[in-house]
N, C-alpha and C positions, 0 to 999 in steps of 0.2 A: 948248795943252798942253805941258808941259815933260817932258823925259826924266829928271828927277831923282826919286828915290823918297824918301818920307818916312822918318824914322828908325824909326818904328813904324807898322805896318799890320795891320789885323784884317779877317778875312773876314765877321764878324758885322755886319749892317747896323745893329744897335742900339748898337754901340760908337762912341765918339767918335773912334776911330782908323780908322774905315772910310772908304774913298774909292771910291765906286762907279765912277768913271771909270777909275781904275787897275785895279780888279778886272776890269772889262770888257775892258781891253786885255790883261790877263794879266801876272802877276808870277811870275818864276822864283826859286826859293830853293835855294841850295847851303849845306848844313850840314856842317861838318867835311869838306869836299871831296866830298860826295855830294849829288846833286840830289834834293830831296824834293818830293813832290807832295801830301803830306797836311798841310801846315802851315796851322794855323788863324790864328796871329798870330805876328809876329816883332818883334824890336827889335835894330837894328844896333849901336847904341852900347853896350848892356848885354850883347850876345852871347847871346841866347836865342831859342828858338822854342817855340811851344805846339802840340802835336799831339794829336788825339783818342785816347782810350784805348779802342780798339775800337769797338763799337757802343753802349757804355754812355751813358746819358743822365741828366741830373740831373732834379730834380723839376719843372723848368720846360720840359723837353723839349730842352734844349741839350746838346751833346756834352760829356762830361767830358774835360778836357784835362790833360796834364801837361807840365811845362816841362823842356826839355833845354838845357843850356848848352854853348857852344862857339863856333867861328868861323862867323859868318853872313854870307853874300853874297847880295845881291838884285839883280835886273835886270828890266827890262821885256821881256817876250817879244817877239821879232820873228817875222815869218812863217816864217823858217828855223828858229826854235826855239833858236838859239844866243844866248849872252849878248852884249849890244851894248856 
């Protein structure tokens, strides 16, 4: 396993951007200087994250998400919880 993260990662197993090994290890996301724990998908190069809109679900049972744009930083979580 490498310690490099992909440019885009999604928590949904049906997505082509999903990586089960990375999700199992844990990925930390900092958006505009604030650590977020509710990120559903991110893209580093384009500078956006997708977060769920409360408890709302679409007709397929997936969470409805909205996109936030800004500075995105990602890291693989370590046992200490700090960025590596």
